[in-house]
N, C-alpha and C positions, 0 to 999 in steps of 0.2 A: 390085409390083416385077417380077413375072414378065414383064409387058409391056415394061417399060423395058429388061430384059436381052435380050429377043428382038429388039428394034430395034437393039441395039448390035452393030455389025459391025466394031468396031475390032480391031486385031491383039491387044490385051490380052484382049478379050472372046472372040475365037476361040481364043486360047491357053488361057484358063481353061476354056472349055467343052470343048475337046479333051482336056485333061488330066483333067478330071472324068469325061468319058465313057470315056476309056481306063482309068481306075481302076475304074469300074463294070463295064466289060467284063472286066477282069482278075478282079474278084470273081466275076462270073458264070461265067467259065471255070473258076475254082477250084472253085466249087460243082458244076459239071457233072462235073469230074474226081472230086470226092469222091463224087458219086452213083454214077458208074461203078465206082469203087474199092469202095464199100460193096456194090454188087451182086455184084461178083466175090468179095468176102470172104464174103458170105452164101452164095453158091453154093458156094464152097470149103468152108464149114462143113457144108453139106448133103451134099457129096460126099466127105466125109472117108474113107469106105470105099474110094474109088477113088484113094486116096493124094493127094488134093487137100486143101487146108486154107485157113484164112482168111489174109488179107493180114496179115503181121506188123505190129503197131503201127497197125492201122487206126483205132482210136479216138483215138490220139495225132494221127494225120494229120487226122482230122475236127476235133478240137479246134483245132488250129493253123489249118487251112484256113478254118473258119467264122469264127474270130476275124479273120483277114485280110479275108474277104469283108465282114463287117460294117463294118469301117473303110474298105474300098474303096468301099462304096456311099454312105457319108456325104456326100462332096463333091457327087456328082450329086444326091442327095436334097435337099440344101440349095439347090443352084443352081437346081433346077427347082421348088422349093417343094413337094416331094412329102412332106414330113414332116407329122405330125399337127399341126393347129392348131385352137384353139377360138375361134370367131368368133360369140359370142352377141350382142355389142353393136356390133360394128364396122359392121354394115350400117346402123346408125342414124347413124353418123358420116359426115362428108363425105369427099370424095376427099383433101383436104389432110390431115385428121386421120389418115386411114388410111396415107398416105405417111409421116407422122412416126412412127406406130406401127410400120410396117415397119422404119424406121430403128432404133428402140429394140429391136425384136425381133432384128434382124440384129446389132446391137451386142452384145446379151447372148449370142447364138449365137457370136459371135466370141470373147467372153470364155470361154465354155464350151469351145470348140474349142481355144483356146490353153492353157487349164488341162489339158485331156485330153492334148494334145501334150506339154506340159512334164512332166507326171507320167509319161507313158508313156516319154518319153526317159530320165528318171531310172530307171524300172523296167528299161528295156532295159540300161542301163549296169550296174545292180545285178545283174541275171541274168547278164550277161556276166562280171562280176568273180568271181562264185561258181562259174562253170563248171558250172552245174546242167544236167542232161540229162534227157530223157524216159526212162522206165523200160525200154521194150522196144527202141526204135530207137536209144536213146542219142544222140539228136539234141540239140544245144544248144538250150535253151529260149529263149535270147535271140534266136534266129533268128525265132521266131514273134512276139516282141515287136517286133523290127525291121521285120518285114513289116507289122504293125499300125501302127507308127510312120509308115511311108510314107503310109498312108491318112490318118492323123491330121494329118500335115504338109500334105497336099493339102487336107484339110478346112479347116484354118486359113487357108490361102491363099484358098480359095474363099469362106470366111466374110468375110475382109477385103475381097475383091472385092465381095461382096454389100453390105457396109456402104457402100462407095464408090458403088455403083449406087443404093442407097436414099437416100443423102445427096444425090446429084445429082438424083434424081427429086423429092425433097422441096424442094430449093432452087429448082428450075425452076418448081414450082407456086407 
């Protein structure tokens, strides 16, 4: 499927690719910010004698940021077929069989993405209704859920797009 998507220069393909890339870049920027904040926090702990200290709530920020980054990378990972796959027998199948296997795999990935998105949406609403906050920063926990939900929604859209690409490639063959 990767080759069928790379040849696709339709507005839909460009839009999906741009959104997935933007999410991945956002996840990368968040990780870079977390690395910088962690370095500052560790240095602050080491220099506590000089009236410096750690970044308050650093571990809470890391937890929320890494959660967002994971979900931000999922759309790009699926679109570019960068996720792990086991291909023990597929090399013995013909191109047509592999195209149909890609369709089945993409369909199941769509089901998983939709399930994750649905449950994360319910979790976000649940966390929001209870007004639960982090311990140190007292930041609403639902903010982290909502940030992850954004990535999950884009993942579901990308998975749906991949099903369409795989179906088109399988039917063309």
